[in-house]
Backbone as CSV, one residue per row, in Angstrom:
resi,resn,N_x,N_y,N_z,CA_x,CA_y,CA_z,C_x,C_y,C_z
1,MET,0.623,17.348,55.986,1.356,17.381,54.993,2.332,16.502,54.782
2,LYS,3.720,17.110,55.387,5.232,16.772,54.583,5.269,15.029,55.482
3,GLN,4.706,15.560,57.272,4.998,13.568,57.637,3.682,13.113,56.456
4,LYS,3.054,12.965,55.654,2.433,12.421,54.944,3.326,11.981,53.333
5,ASN,4.024,13.083,53.371,4.857,12.177,51.935,5.853,12.164,52.502
6,ARG,6.665,11.722,53.494,7.506,10.602,54.064,7.580,9.781,54.516
7,HIS,6.100,10.571,55.002,5.756,8.388,55.015,5.699,7.808,53.972
8,ARG,5.510,7.734,52.748,5.341,8.039,51.441,6.406,7.057,50.381
9,PHE,7.796,8.481,51.403,8.942,8.014,50.707,10.000,7.124,50.609
10,THR,9.570,6.659,52.358,9.301,5.509,52.806,9.513,4.246,52.409
11,GLN,7.531,4.260,52.566,7.341,3.505,52.249,7.742,2.413,50.294
12,LYS,7.499,3.983,49.964,8.674,3.315,48.618,10.268,3.096,48.874
13,TYR,11.018,3.511,49.839,12.234,3.475,50.034,12.001,2.122,50.173
14,ASN,11.519,2.473,51.382,11.582,0.664,52.238,11.622,-0.628,50.679
15,PHE,9.998,-0.461,50.037,9.787,-1.821,48.559,11.160,-1.973,48.142
16,GLY,10.990,-0.728,47.573,12.565,-1.468,46.707,13.210,-1.396,47.322
17,TRP,13.805,-1.258,49.260,15.066,-1.984,49.388,14.575,-3.774,49.666
18,LEU,13.701,-3.469,50.112,13.175,-5.732,50.715,12.634,-6.179,49.003
19,SER,12.470,-5.877,48.077,12.833,-6.306,46.407,14.568,-6.180,45.889
20,ASP,15.430,-5.121,46.380,16.697,-6.005,45.861,16.997,-6.899,47.521
21,PHE,16.631,-7.265,47.845,17.142,-8.310,49.139,16.620,-9.391,48.888
22,ALA,14.911,-9.644,48.513,14.185,-10.818,47.537,14.992,-11.478,46.527
23,ASN,15.136,-10.363,45.841,16.022,-11.508,44.200,17.968,-11.433,44.603
24,LEU,18.251,-10.696,45.507,19.338,-11.251,45.976,19.548,-12.569,46.591
25,PHE,18.281,-13.627,47.124,18.039,-14.041,48.006,17.006,-15.023,47.137
26,PHE,16.637,-14.520,45.850,15.716,-15.363,45.464,15.502,-14.641,44.297
27,PRO,16.701,-15.245,43.257,16.947,-14.053,41.582,16.029,-14.861,41.050
28,LYS,15.272,-13.134,40.211,15.120,-13.773,38.713,15.421,-14.965,37.964
29,ILE,14.761,-16.106,37.199,15.189,-16.653,36.895,14.866,-16.890,34.733
30,CYS,15.848,-17.397,34.372,15.426,-17.079,32.896,14.551,-18.895,32.446
31,ILE,13.046,-18.215,31.838,12.202,-19.491,31.887,13.145,-20.538,30.758
32,GLY,13.259,-20.024,30.294,14.904,-20.708,28.882,15.659,-21.079,29.962
33,CYS,16.477,-20.919,30.125,17.848,-21.924,30.690,17.948,-21.614,32.244
34,ALA,17.154,-21.391,33.303,16.871,-21.222,34.023,18.035,-20.718,35.087
35,GLN,18.886,-19.304,34.611,20.210,-18.240,34.597,19.230,-16.763,35.223
36,PRO,19.909,-15.998,36.197,19.484,-15.669,37.015,19.232,-15.011,35.376
37,LEU,18.315,-13.407,35.689,17.423,-12.469,34.820,18.711,-11.732,36.442
38,ASN,19.429,-10.914,34.633,19.850,-9.247,35.377,18.901,-7.881,34.997
39,ALA,18.580,-7.351,35.570,18.263,-6.090,36.309,17.616,-4.994,34.216
40,SER,18.223,-5.682,33.760,17.404,-5.430,32.352,17.315,-6.639,31.108
41,GLU,16.934,-7.476,32.194,15.979,-8.234,31.391,14.873,-8.859,31.818
42,ASP,14.290,-9.424,30.818,12.369,-9.179,30.688,12.444,-11.128,30.930
43,THR,11.881,-12.046,31.991,11.018,-13.309,31.322,12.058,-13.461,30.742
44,ILE,12.807,-13.821,29.524,14.185,-14.783,28.831,15.705,-13.797,28.356
45,CYS,16.377,-14.611,29.604,17.212,-13.614,29.415,18.033,-13.339,27.258
46,ILE,18.981,-12.509,27.209,19.287,-12.095,26.068,19.508,-13.186,25.520
47,ASP,20.780,-14.187,26.575,21.376,-15.396,25.691,19.832,-16.184,24.947
48,CYS,19.517,-16.559,25.828,18.482,-17.431,24.935,17.172,-16.659,23.938
49,LEU,17.525,-15.386,23.956,16.234,-14.114,22.835,16.209,-14.837,21.932
50,ILE,18.536,-14.389,21.633,19.075,-15.157,20.167,18.993,-15.466,19.842
51,LYS,18.960,-16.501,20.614,18.583,-18.485,20.184,16.962,-18.807,19.673
52,LEU,16.623,-17.888,20.226,14.726,-18.234,19.745,14.885,-18.472,18.236
53,PRO,13.944,-19.420,17.737,14.158,-20.327,16.801,13.118,-19.874,15.821
54,ARG,12.964,-18.241,15.797,12.688,-17.588,15.063,11.747,-17.867,13.842
55,THR,10.138,-18.073,12.919,10.749,-18.258,11.370,10.860,-17.397,9.640
56,ASN,10.749,-16.589,10.205,10.696,-15.160,9.968,10.127,-15.005,8.731
57,TYR,9.242,-16.571,9.035,7.414,-16.843,7.016,6.939,-14.680,7.517
58,HIS,6.927,-14.056,8.107,6.040,-12.751,7.286,7.207,-12.232,6.455
59,ARG,8.030,-12.117,6.546,8.998,-11.658,5.380,8.295,-12.428,4.048
60,LEU,8.041,-13.755,3.732,7.742,-14.440,2.778,7.039,-13.553,2.454
61,GLU,5.984,-13.543,0.599,4.901,-13.530,-0.017,4.442,-14.907,0.461
62,THR,4.086,-15.186,-0.069,3.984,-16.379,0.742,4.755,-17.067,1.518
63,ASN,3.881,-18.497,3.006,4.374,-19.361,3.845,3.577,-20.316,3.659
64,PRO,4.480,-21.174,5.158,3.604,-22.727,4.781,3.073,-22.113,5.801
65,VAL,2.528,-21.423,6.523,1.987,-21.608,7.678,-0.065,-20.265,6.474
66,LEU,0.984,-19.938,5.622,-0.485,-19.115,4.647,-0.771,-20.514,3.912
67,ASN,-0.089,-20.930,3.050,-0.299,-21.931,2.161,-1.535,-23.367,2.998
68,LYS,-1.162,-23.689,3.684,-2.041,-23.987,4.765,-2.993,-23.895,4.426
69,PHE,-3.054,-22.311,5.102,-4.997,-22.479,4.564,-5.467,-22.206,3.642
70,ARG,-4.881,-22.748,2.424,-5.099,-22.237,0.941,-5.851,-22.771,0.581
71,GLY,-7.474,-22.247,-0.610,-8.106,-22.287,-0.122,-9.285,-23.257,0.836
72,ARG,-9.010,-22.977,1.843,-9.582,-23.621,2.425,-10.732,-22.034,3.460
73,ILE,-9.580,-20.834,3.695,-10.943,-19.761,3.592,-9.719,-17.880,3.113
74,GLN,-11.029,-17.030,3.138,-10.290,-16.361,2.407,-9.509,-15.218,3.694
75,LEU,-8.199,-14.908,3.372,-6.613,-14.807,4.331,-6.357,-13.124,3.997
76,ASP,-6.467,-12.145,4.781,-4.951,-10.985,4.305,-3.797,-11.190,4.393
77,SER,-3.692,-11.973,5.398,-2.232,-13.132,5.245,-2.378,-13.930,7.203
78,ALA,-1.383,-14.774,7.570,-1.301,-15.805,7.536,0.370,-15.883,8.406
79,SER,0.280,-16.459,9.543,2.083,-16.705,9.742,2.049,-17.020,11.242
80,ALA,4.001,-17.181,11.519,3.557,-17.654,12.882,5.044,-17.420,13.650
81,PHE,5.903,-17.168,14.580,6.017,-16.765,14.891,7.954,-17.211,15.181
82,LEU,6.921,-18.140,15.942,7.874,-19.541,16.022,8.049,-20.740,15.802
83,TYR,8.955,-21.293,16.018,9.507,-22.985,14.958,8.752,-24.360,16.809
84,PHE,8.195,-24.641,16.880,7.894,-25.621,17.994,7.802,-27.056,17.426
85,ALA,9.088,-27.772,18.078,9.810,-28.799,18.013,10.153,-29.236,19.148
86,ARG,10.462,-30.156,19.447,10.491,-31.516,20.788,11.479,-30.904,21.281
87,GLY,11.546,-30.921,22.582,12.940,-30.630,23.053,13.505,-29.027,22.677
88,ASN,12.658,-28.293,21.535,13.256,-27.127,21.406,12.664,-25.214,23.085
89,SER,13.106,-24.550,22.099,12.371,-24.091,24.249,11.057,-22.597,22.867
90,THR,10.467,-23.025,22.878,9.438,-22.603,22.185,8.622,-23.411,22.841
91,ARG,8.710,-24.841,23.002,8.114,-25.823,22.793,8.092,-25.854,25.315
92,SER,9.009,-26.118,25.682,9.153,-25.032,26.881,7.743,-23.849,27.744
93,PHE,8.099,-22.627,26.523,7.477,-21.988,27.196,6.366,-21.326,26.862
94,LEU,5.473,-22.378,25.719,4.037,-22.572,25.407,4.012,-23.252,27.240
95,HIS,4.823,-24.362,27.436,3.974,-25.003,28.127,4.274,-25.332,29.712
96,HIS,4.923,-24.270,29.939,4.785,-22.669,31.486,3.433,-21.919,31.251
97,LEU,3.466,-21.372,29.681,2.749,-20.754,29.765,1.113,-21.070,29.778
98,LYS,1.237,-22.315,29.571,-0.838,-22.232,29.330,-1.121,-23.488,30.585
99,TYR,0.454,-24.440,31.402,-0.169,-25.247,31.718,0.759,-25.057,33.720
100,SER,1.843,-23.420,33.775,1.569,-23.425,35.035,1.615,-21.596,34.423
101,GLY,0.807,-21.206,34.233,0.212,-20.256,34.871,0.379,-19.295,34.357
102,ARG,2.018,-19.074,34.129,3.086,-17.746,33.027,2.485,-16.995,32.265
103,GLN,2.259,-16.392,32.665,0.877,-15.187,31.885,2.154,-13.922,31.143
104,ASP,2.500,-13.808,31.848,3.703,-13.154,31.645,4.669,-12.996,30.233
105,ILE,4.791,-14.864,29.745,5.178,-15.665,28.437,4.694,-15.306,27.318
106,GLY,3.820,-15.443,27.516,2.997,-15.077,26.626,3.085,-13.314,25.743
107,LYS,2.964,-12.065,27.393,2.797,-11.173,26.825,3.862,-11.079,26.087
108,ARG,5.597,-11.320,26.979,6.401,-11.504,26.114,6.566,-11.599,25.165
109,LEU,6.758,-13.149,24.424,6.775,-13.630,23.256,6.011,-12.627,22.496
110,GLY,4.704,-12.218,22.435,3.582,-11.557,21.949,4.286,-10.173,21.379
111,ALA,5.691,-9.836,22.601,5.728,-7.929,22.299,6.690,-8.602,21.410
112,LEU,6.978,-9.142,21.716,8.276,-9.110,20.694,8.325,-9.610,19.311
113,TYR,6.829,-10.140,19.747,6.062,-10.844,17.229,5.971,-9.491,17.099
114,ALA,5.484,-9.031,17.770,5.003,-7.960,17.432,5.739,-6.813,17.075
115,LYS,6.814,-6.572,17.349,8.594,-5.303,17.094,8.987,-6.131,16.364
116,ASP,9.121,-7.348,15.488,9.574,-8.059,14.906,8.607,-7.508,13.366
117,LEU,6.883,-7.086,13.113,6.052,-7.431,12.682,5.960,-5.798,11.821
118,LEU,6.582,-5.503,13.605,5.548,-3.670,12.607,6.931,-2.896,12.048
119,ASN,8.434,-3.616,12.293,9.945,-2.896,12.330,9.587,-3.343,10.495
120,ASP,8.955,-4.874,10.123,9.284,-5.323,9.040,8.677,-5.224,7.954
121,GLY,7.375,-3.909,8.601,6.186,-2.795,7.731,4.824,-3.301,7.542
122,TYR,5.015,-4.431,9.337,3.332,-4.415,8.676,2.243,-4.015,9.355
123,GLN,1.033,-3.524,8.459,-0.098,-3.250,9.105,-0.713,-3.347,10.668
124,PRO,-0.756,-3.268,11.390,-1.713,-3.281,12.411,-2.439,-3.080,11.552
125,PRO,-3.825,-3.517,12.627,-5.112,-3.433,13.058,-5.835,-3.172,13.942
126,ASP,-7.364,-3.354,13.693,-8.222,-2.245,14.189,-8.125,-3.273,15.848
127,VAL,-8.304,-5.003,14.603,-8.934,-5.687,16.525,-7.754,-6.935,17.008
128,ILE,-7.650,-6.730,17.970,-6.600,-8.648,17.969,-7.843,-9.015,18.847
129,ILE,-7.836,-10.066,18.494,-9.096,-10.660,18.508,-8.055,-12.363,19.349
130,PRO,-7.932,-12.601,20.448,-7.880,-13.925,21.233,-8.278,-15.291,21.215
131,LEU,-7.799,-16.544,20.448,-9.368,-17.512,20.008,-9.285,-17.893,21.296
132,PRO,-10.360,-16.949,21.192,-11.590,-18.176,23.124,-10.649,-19.372,23.428
133,LEU,-11.069,-19.343,25.010,-11.546,-20.898,25.685,-12.821,-20.758,25.861
134,HIS,-13.399,-22.738,25.567,-14.289,-22.443,26.443,-15.176,-21.491,27.966
135,SER,-15.265,-20.972,28.690,-16.283,-20.410,29.752,-15.519,-21.567,30.710
136,SER,-16.653,-22.811,30.303,-16.139,-23.507,31.818,-14.032,-23.986,31.233
137,LYS,-13.692,-24.301,30.422,-12.464,-24.838,30.432,-12.137,-22.845,31.631
138,GLN,-11.995,-22.027,30.563,-11.166,-20.584,30.701,-11.266,-20.897,32.649
139,ARG,-12.638,-20.798,32.990,-12.520,-21.057,34.986,-11.870,-21.964,35.245
140,ILE,-11.816,-22.902,35.034,-10.532,-23.964,35.643,-9.286,-24.141,35.783
141,ARG,-8.165,-23.033,34.369,-6.809,-22.768,34.087,-7.325,-21.164,34.942
142,GLY,-8.197,-20.781,34.793,-8.271,-19.236,34.845,-7.496,-17.568,34.283
143,PHE,-6.893,-18.809,33.205,-7.205,-17.323,32.296,-6.634,-18.171,31.183
144,ASN,-6.715,-17.694,29.681,-6.095,-16.997,28.583,-5.506,-17.495,27.921
145,GLN,-4.935,-17.436,27.322,-2.686,-17.976,27.355,-2.502,-17.201,26.226
146,CYS,-4.297,-16.432,24.874,-4.510,-16.189,23.902,-4.199,-14.598,24.748
147,THR,-5.016,-14.584,25.297,-5.188,-12.985,25.441,-3.876,-12.297,26.354
148,SER,-3.047,-13.004,26.771,-1.267,-12.925,27.357,-0.832,-12.762,25.559
149,ILE,-0.845,-13.386,25.017,0.418,-13.117,24.160,-0.944,-11.488,23.595
150,ALA,-2.002,-11.912,23.366,-2.125,-10.295,22.729,-1.998,-9.200,23.262
151,GLU,-2.140,-9.414,24.792,-1.747,-8.168,25.038,-0.375,-7.628,25.265
152,GLY,1.199,-9.006,24.988,2.113,-8.848,24.564,1.767,-7.739,23.653
153,MET,1.680,-8.680,22.432,1.369,-7.442,20.997,0.484,-6.624,20.891
154,ASN,0.167,-5.949,21.716,-0.484,-4.647,21.690,-0.066,-3.525,22.516
155,LYS,1.340,-4.220,23.298,2.348,-3.163,23.272,2.765,-2.360,22.235
156,TYR,3.071,-2.642,21.440,3.091,-1.719,19.910,2.389,-1.512,18.788
157,MET,1.319,-2.351,19.050,0.294,-2.688,17.772,-1.064,-1.666,18.327
158,ARG,-1.201,-1.394,19.435,-2.445,-0.606,19.981,-3.037,-0.284,19.184
159,ALA,-3.875,-2.108,18.903,-5.447,-2.047,18.863,-6.008,-2.502,20.051
160,GLU,-7.053,-2.883,19.552,-8.807,-2.590,20.020,-8.169,-4.146,20.380
161,ILE,-8.721,-5.226,21.762,-8.422,-5.964,21.838,-9.325,-7.121,22.058
162,GLY,-9.961,-8.095,22.060,-11.897,-7.792,21.345,-12.092,-9.635,22.177
163,SER,-11.589,-9.598,22.792,-11.052,-11.007,23.901,-13.098,-11.654,24.184
164,ASP,-13.922,-10.624,24.319,-15.635,-11.024,24.662,-16.469,-10.055,23.403
165,PHE,-15.757,-10.536,22.125,-15.930,-10.231,20.778,-16.897,-12.160,19.854
166,VAL,-15.938,-12.270,19.828,-16.420,-13.999,19.671,-16.565,-14.882,20.615
167,LYS,-17.292,-15.943,21.274,-17.977,-17.044,22.294,-17.125,-18.227,21.312
168,ARG,-16.389,-18.700,22.782,-17.447,-20.107,21.984,-17.921,-20.743,23.133
169,ILE,-18.442,-21.648,22.239,-20.497,-21.964,22.406,-19.984,-23.802,22.593
170,SER,-19.457,-23.710,22.590,-19.531,-25.824,22.606,-17.673,-26.145,22.955
171,ASN,-17.981,-26.803,24.208,-16.362,-27.293,24.725,-15.744,-28.766,24.711
172,ASN,-15.647,-28.227,23.798,-15.322,-29.585,21.958,-14.177,-30.795,22.835
173,SER,-13.859,-31.521,22.944,-12.914,-32.677,22.941,-11.340,-31.705,23.115
174,THR,-9.911,-32.426,23.224,-8.738,-32.289,23.463,-9.410,-32.605,21.287
175,GLN,-7.920,-31.609,21.159,-7.270,-32.013,19.400,-5.987,-32.904,19.306
176,THR,-5.445,-32.954,21.074,-4.260,-33.487,20.470,-4.692,-34.491,20.237
177,LYS,-3.919,-35.803,18.972,-3.492,-37.572,17.921,-5.145,-37.651,18.306
178,LYS,-5.745,-36.031,17.930,-7.184,-36.174,16.463,-5.980,-36.320,14.850
179,GLY,-6.864,-37.201,14.356,-6.349,-36.481,12.420,-6.825,-35.043,12.017
180,ARG,-6.613,-35.259,10.634,-6.983,-33.914,10.270,-9.059,-33.311,9.851
181,PHE,-9.147,-34.263,9.790,-10.568,-34.510,9.362,-11.082,-34.583,10.639
182,GLU,-11.105,-35.068,11.191,-11.300,-35.378,13.576,-10.938,-34.158,13.245
183,ARG,-10.293,-33.450,13.591,-10.336,-32.252,14.342,-10.699,-30.975,13.421
184,TRP,-11.113,-31.309,12.177,-12.128,-30.136,11.528,-13.761,-30.407,12.127
185,GLU,-14.474,-32.130,11.646,-14.904,-31.710,12.710,-15.633,-31.847,14.553
186,ASN,-14.420,-31.910,14.961,-14.419,-31.781,16.420,-14.690,-29.886,16.983
187,VAL,-14.220,-29.315,15.181,-14.395,-27.470,15.991,-15.903,-26.725,15.253
188,GLU,-15.734,-27.405,14.327,-17.599,-26.874,13.264,-18.400,-26.567,14.507
189,ARG,-18.301,-25.197,14.024,-19.716,-24.504,14.830,-19.625,-24.297,16.677
190,ILE,-18.607,-24.387,16.301,-18.863,-24.214,18.393,-18.387,-22.761,18.968
191,PHE,-17.911,-21.750,17.726,-17.753,-20.146,17.927,-19.266,-19.132,17.857
192,SER,-19.413,-18.765,17.858,-20.254,-17.223,17.908,-19.527,-16.196,18.314
193,VAL,-20.433,-15.423,16.746,-20.267,-14.086,17.618,-20.790,-13.042,18.273
194,SER,-20.565,-12.818,19.680,-21.112,-12.319,20.941,-21.416,-10.838,20.043
195,GLN,-20.306,-9.567,19.188,-20.750,-8.509,18.858,-20.254,-8.220,17.621
196,PRO,-21.228,-8.295,16.510,-20.965,-8.831,14.941,-20.460,-6.911,14.655
197,GLU,-21.317,-6.051,15.905,-20.825,-4.630,15.057,-19.123,-4.100,15.835
198,LYS,-18.984,-4.528,15.748,-17.204,-4.926,15.996,-16.328,-5.342,15.440
199,ILE,-16.744,-6.205,14.769,-15.834,-6.839,13.539,-15.805,-5.290,12.378
200,VAL,-18.032,-5.894,12.061,-17.872,-4.907,10.197,-17.478,-4.239,9.777
201,GLY,-16.433,-3.956,8.263,-15.592,-3.596,8.733,-14.305,-2.634,8.348
202,LYS,-14.350,-4.245,9.817,-12.773,-4.385,10.577,-11.619,-4.012,10.059
203,ASN,-10.514,-4.637,10.213,-9.059,-4.988,10.212,-9.035,-5.444,11.533
204,ILE,-9.274,-7.387,11.437,-8.855,-7.699,12.104,-7.758,-9.118,12.484
205,LEU,-7.454,-9.245,13.425,-6.546,-10.469,13.480,-7.140,-11.105,14.973
206,LEU,-6.958,-11.777,14.176,-6.661,-13.895,15.509,-5.557,-14.579,15.684
207,ILE,-5.424,-14.507,17.174,-3.996,-15.164,17.338,-4.084,-16.438,18.170
208,ASP,-3.758,-16.928,17.727,-3.744,-18.731,19.332,-2.121,-18.950,19.570
209,ASP,-2.425,-19.905,19.871,-0.343,-20.723,20.775,0.176,-21.252,19.633
210,VAL,-0.381,-22.275,18.898,-0.170,-22.844,17.503,-0.439,-23.254,17.328
211,VAL,-0.164,-22.969,15.792,-1.398,-23.926,14.769,-0.355,-25.791,14.599
212,THR,-1.157,-26.286,14.184,-0.685,-27.482,14.200,-1.396,-27.232,12.052
213,THR,-3.107,-28.337,12.074,-3.257,-28.872,11.236,-4.497,-27.541,11.080
214,GLY,-4.130,-26.372,12.077,-4.899,-24.620,11.566,-6.296,-24.906,11.981
215,SER,-7.659,-26.877,12.124,-8.381,-26.560,11.444,-9.756,-25.312,12.693
216,THR,-8.614,-25.162,14.013,-9.235,-24.709,15.729,-9.822,-23.248,15.039
217,LEU,-8.412,-22.377,13.877,-8.104,-21.220,13.798,-9.065,-21.025,12.359
218,GLU,-9.536,-21.983,12.306,-9.913,-22.087,10.262,-11.394,-22.239,10.739
219,ALA,-11.809,-23.006,11.628,-13.341,-22.475,12.165,-13.697,-21.312,12.876
220,CYS,-13.146,-20.423,13.992,-13.222,-19.229,14.485,-13.759,-18.791,13.150
221,GLY,-12.680,-17.909,12.433,-12.141,-17.505,11.286,-13.465,-17.542,10.436
222,HIS,-13.452,-18.220,9.969,-15.287,-18.824,9.021,-16.037,-17.898,9.584
223,THR,-16.118,-17.910,11.728,-17.290,-17.461,11.946,-17.228,-15.483,12.135
224,ILE,-16.148,-15.681,11.956,-15.612,-14.176,12.422,-15.696,-13.768,10.656
225,LEU,-15.498,-14.096,9.818,-15.964,-14.173,8.340,-17.645,-13.490,8.311
226,GLU,-17.906,-14.089,9.258,-20.448,-13.569,9.066,-19.786,-12.707,9.596
227,ALA,-19.288,-12.273,10.576,-19.500,-10.796,10.891,-18.964,-9.930,9.258
228,LYS,-18.508,-9.834,8.357,-17.779,-9.193,7.696,-16.512,-8.296,7.454
229,PRO,-15.906,-8.554,8.091,-14.829,-8.559,8.395,-14.028,-7.349,7.157
230,GLU,-12.714,-6.222,7.300,-12.116,-5.752,5.352,-11.998,-6.478,5.686
231,LYS,-10.664,-7.348,6.600,-9.847,-7.790,6.889,-10.116,-9.323,7.688
232,LEU,-9.242,-10.181,7.743,-8.783,-11.555,8.195,-7.276,-11.412,7.976
233,SER,-6.905,-11.640,9.523,-5.394,-12.376,9.617,-5.903,-13.135,10.186
234,PHE,-4.622,-14.213,10.491,-4.161,-14.663,11.581,-2.596,-15.138,12.306
235,LEU,-2.193,-14.781,13.552,-0.760,-14.856,13.961,-0.888,-16.773,15.065
236,THR,0.072,-17.282,14.828,1.222,-17.449,16.189,1.653,-17.128,16.906
237,LEU,1.539,-17.652,18.171,3.530,-17.560,18.481,4.729,-19.426,17.895
238,ALA,3.811,-19.844,17.828,4.750,-21.206,17.075,3.685,-21.606,16.267
239,THR,3.789,-22.641,15.132,4.004,-23.332,13.725,4.791,-24.773,14.537
240,ALA,3.519,-25.979,14.418,4.920,-27.572,14.942,4.606,-27.613,13.068
């Protein structure tokens, strides 16, 4: 027994030594500025965190994201964490998240957003639903970036993550370069609630990475409302 415990200690000690050695020659770098992270930093350095282009929309009774959906769908609230613009850090973060498989970015930003929200009195939901990808697209990408964001948010919100409560039943074409009406036509009736019993009477939060016209969120939201939740809210990491 003593020999086994000593072996476990040695393994743990050697692993830590190798990790420190690796970090010396291959340091973890900030995804924003490409500078080495110190031991207390996670994914994004302190300097880049300070410079994040926060909207602080959640502090407003009405805001541009909520106004975007006014008259289109009944929501309890809607907001976005960061401004998304050509050349800013948000654009770089989300590009790495979606196309370089950096799910740690989604988790880090999701956690930061949730902490800001709760510090300002945001009511945590019962269920967080990541906007679903079609199964074929998720197989190709290997993950749903919205699930990463949900997992980050749930570090503080402590809700149920309903990754399979809503399904995307049609693999529609990309929304890029489509006008608002074309976007709506492209997403109409592409979602289906697969577990309505998990939604009825609950406070539901639907999340996405970026909101532009809001057509996809709106389409998914209407499908969720058919399952009779108590409340429905939208949150996104960024707004264009």
